[in-house]
N, C-alpha and C positions, 0 to 999 in steps of 0.2 A: 469546830468554836471551842471557844477559851473555858476558864472559870465563872465569868465573870457572865458571860452566856450560856451555860451550864447552869446557874442560879439564877436565871430568867427563866428557865424554862421546867424551873424546876419548883414546885409548891409545897410544905407539909402538911402530910392526910388531915391534920387537924383542922389547919388553915380556916377561916369560913369562906360560901361562896362566894360574898361580897369579894372577900382579897382575891379570889381566884380571877373573878370575873375586872380586873383591875389590871392585874399579872395580865389576862387573854389580852387586853386591849392593849398593851404594852408590844407584843409579837402578832403581828396583827397578817404577815407573812403565813402562821404557817400554824395560829390558833390551836395550839395543841400544850399541854401541861403535863408533866410527870408528878406525879403523889408520889412519896417518897418518905415514912417513916422518921424517925430518929437516926438511928443505924445508918439513912442514906439508900435503905432497901427501897427497890423502885414498889410498889403498892399496883400502880396501876397510871391509867390515863383519863384528865381533863379535856374536856372540848366545851365550845360552844355549844356544844348539841345537848353533852353530858347535863349543862344547865338547863338547859329548855326544858328535858325531860324531866330533872328532879324538878320542876316547878310544876309541873305539869299534876305530880306526885304528891305538891303541896309542901313540898320540899321550903323552906324562908331561905332568906337573903344568909340570914344569921348562923342554919345549918354549918356543919363540918363539911367537910370536902368529900372525907372517905364515906359520906350516903351517898354519892353518886358517882364516884370512881367506875372505870367503866378494871376489873378486875384481869382482863387477859392482854395484857398488850401485847404487843410483838417486838422482840429484838433480839440481840445477838451476843454473841459472847465473846468479848475481848478475843485473837488470836484466835477464836476454835469459828470461825464461817467459811463461808464460799460465798463466788460467785454468782451462785442462783438463787442465794439470799439476797441477794442486795439487789437483784433483778426482778424477782415476788413480791417486793419493797417497790421499786416501781413500779412494775403493773396492777398494785393497788393502790395508786399513786400516795403513798407513804411518803409524807417529805422527809418527818425528822424519825431518826432509830437511835435509841437508849446503846450501847454499850455498857453491859454489865461485866462485872468479873463475877468468879466465881461464890463467891458472898450473896450474888445477884442486887450488887451498888451498882449506881450506875456512876465511868468513869470519863464515860464521856458523851454529845450526842452529837451524831453524826447528819450533817443536814444536805440531802439528798438534789435538791434545787440549785448547790452550788458546788460540789462536785462532780468531775467526769464521772468517776467507779469509786467505789471500797475495796482495795487490793487486801487481802490476806498475807501483807509482803513485809520484813525486816528489810531494812537499806543498810550498805554498808557503801560510802563514801572513803576513795583515796583521799587523802586531802595533805598527804607530807612530804611531794616533792618541790624540791628545791626550785624549778624550772628554770635552769640556767642557760639552755637558751634565750630565755627574756629578758636576761638581763642585759641595762641596767633597773630595769623598771621591777624585778624580783629582788634588787638589792635589799630593798627594808622593806615588800610587802612578801606575803606569801602566794605564788602565783595561784591558788581557789580567788583569794583576797583582790586582786586584781576586780577594778569597774568597768563593767559593762553596761553602758548608760549610766543606772542611776544606780547600779548596784551589786556587788563582789559576783566577780562566776559559781562560785558555791553557792550563793543566794536562790539565781535562776533556777536553778538544779534542785534546789533543797523545797521552794517554791513551786513549782511542776508538781515533782512528785506529790505534794501536800491535796494539791486538786486531782490526784489519782485515790485520797483517804488515806493515805503512805502515814502512820502516826510514830512507828517508833525507827529512831537515825544512829548510827554509829559512826562517826567519825575520827579517820587515822588520819595522825595527823605529824611535823616531826619536826619541820620546818618554820622558822618565827610562831612556834603552835599555840603560842597564847595571843596572836589579832584571832585567830578563829575563834579560841572557845570567849574570850570577851568579846567578838562582835554578836555569837551568838547565843550564849549562854546554856543554861540547859534546855533549852526550845520553848518555855512554858507562853516565851512571847507569840510564838506561832502557835500553840495550843499543840507541840509535838513532844517527844520525850529526845534528849539527844545524849546519849554517852562518847565520852573520847576518849581513847586510845592512844600515846603520844608512845611512839617507834625508838629505841633508846640510838637506833642505826637501822642505814637501809633495808628496807628487806623487800625491793622487788614491788612490782603491782600489785599481788594480792596477799604477800608473807606476810603482813598484819592481819589479816585478818585470825590468824594462830593464836591473837591475843583475846581476843575475844572469846567469853567464857560465860556470857550470859543472852547468848538469841536463842531467841524460842518457837521463831515460825518456823514450820516443815520447810519454806522453801524462803531464800532471802535473792536481794536482788544486790550485786556487789558492782560499784562504778566507778571511773576515774572523776576526780573531780573538774578537770579541765577540758571538757569537751562540751558544747551550748548543742541541746536538740529538742527537737518538737516531739519526739519519738511517742506515739501513742504506747503504752505502760500498759493497760488495759488489754490490748490484742496482744501483744507480748507478749502478758502469763496465759491467757488464754492458748494461745499457739504451742507454749511449754508445755500447759496442761491436757491441750487436744490430741497434740502429739506423744503424750507418756516419755516426756525429754526427760533427762539426769539431768540435763545443765543446757543452756538455751545463750547465744551470743548472736548478739546485735551484730550486726553488717551491715556495711556501705558499701552500695555500688559500686562500681570503678571499669571504668571500658576504658579500653585500649583499641584505637582507631587501628589497622595497621595501610599503610597506603599503596600492598603492591598485592596480587593473586597472588592465596596460600594452595600450597596444589597438597593435594596427599596422595600419596607412593606408595608402592611396595615393591620393593629394591630400585629398580631402576624406571618402572612404569607409574603412570600417574596416570592413576585411579578417578581422580575427578580435581578441580579448583573452586575455591569459591573468589572474585571478584573484591578486593579490599574490603576486607569484612573487619565486622566487630567484635570485639570476645567482650564479654561481660566477666570478669571476678567477681571476689567479694571480697570487703579487707573490713581487721576487724576493728569492732564501733567503742572498744570497750565500757560494752554493759552488763551484765548476763545474769541469769536466770538460777541459779542451781541450791540442786534438793541438799539441806543444814548438816544433812548425815557426808555428802562427799567432801565438806570443807576440813574434813578431817586427814584428809590426806594431803591438806598445805603444812610442812613441817614447820615446827616451834622455833619465832627465835630465828630464822636460816631463811637467808634470801629469795623468794621464787616468786615470779613472773606467773603471770595468768596460765598464758601459753605453752607452760609447764603441764600445772595441773588440765591443761584440754591436754596434753599430751597423754597421763597418764589414765583421765578417762576416758579414750579412746584407746592405748593398750590394754584395759580391761573390760572393751568390750561394751561401755555404757550408754548409753542413745546421745548423744551432740548434736545438737542442731543449728539451725540458722535465724537468723530473722528482718530480716535486709528492712531496714530504715527507709521506708516514701515520709522522705517531708525532710528537714533542715537536717544536718551532723555539722559542726568541724570539729576537730581537735585545736585549740587553744596552743599549740606549743613551742612557735616562733612569730615574731614581730609581729611579722606579716597575717599570717593566722589574727591574733588581735585588734590589729586595726582592721580588718574584715570584718572581726566581728563584732565588731563596734559598731560598723554604721549597719549588717545585717539587722544589730538586737533591736532598731525601730522599726522594721517590717517584717519580722519571723509573726505567724500565728502560730501562739500557743492554746 
């Protein structure tokens, strides 16, 4: 919800009830306003029910809103909530959720009727690659900005994450970085925050994370910018939490069909055999959820790949799990991948 929408749902507590009724008439889907004072501090909510109850108490339409507001509104703290909080709002059929800062000021309003979820995650999208295998397409355009349908690959990924209530984005850029920052700006047009981190030299698939100094969420989602997927980010995050993992790696099932019978042997003796078996392996999908504290393992200003971080986590005996993507996923690394994705984009259910 952008600034103008926030203003549509906020009313100064000294405005009249008549003015509140006019504002409620402009938000028929929610019929809820948030009453604030001069500093933007949330005082309570105003609904058509509050107005009716006020009128029954002989409050007039010219009285101030502060005389009828409900003063125990439900809210969440910015970056300090859990999925259970959101589930309780849904069970109570509350559509609008105010997000407050530590001073109790509204920083944004979440419309749960328009969101798949609200995940307490920050996102780092690695968008600095040159895209050599996609030349000549990438001679003048950075790979994340190649169009799939009517918008860039990177925008498809950002929009998908926005649907899951994610608000804070960090984009690591290098090649033709100005095209990315010029297009997305600070994120305000999408009612999000975008921070840019520019690599002076290639830092691998996760090395640029070491340049980010303002991460505040306990858990961080890191992903490559050149994948197209309809992964369920909420289920991915829930699995990460339920498993008590330190790192979760999204994976792609890859089946290998053997054209022969495979023997299980002990020495020269055959114990059993499987006729033309199918083996399923799991490939790294380039999407990770990581405890923020573990990002300290990424060395500063040094080329470092996500696979090296995964090895470090394994060696330390920490818990790393994989999450098979059930749905669509493709890595757009080659011309043929790009062409296929441009056909698929019209049929993928996001």
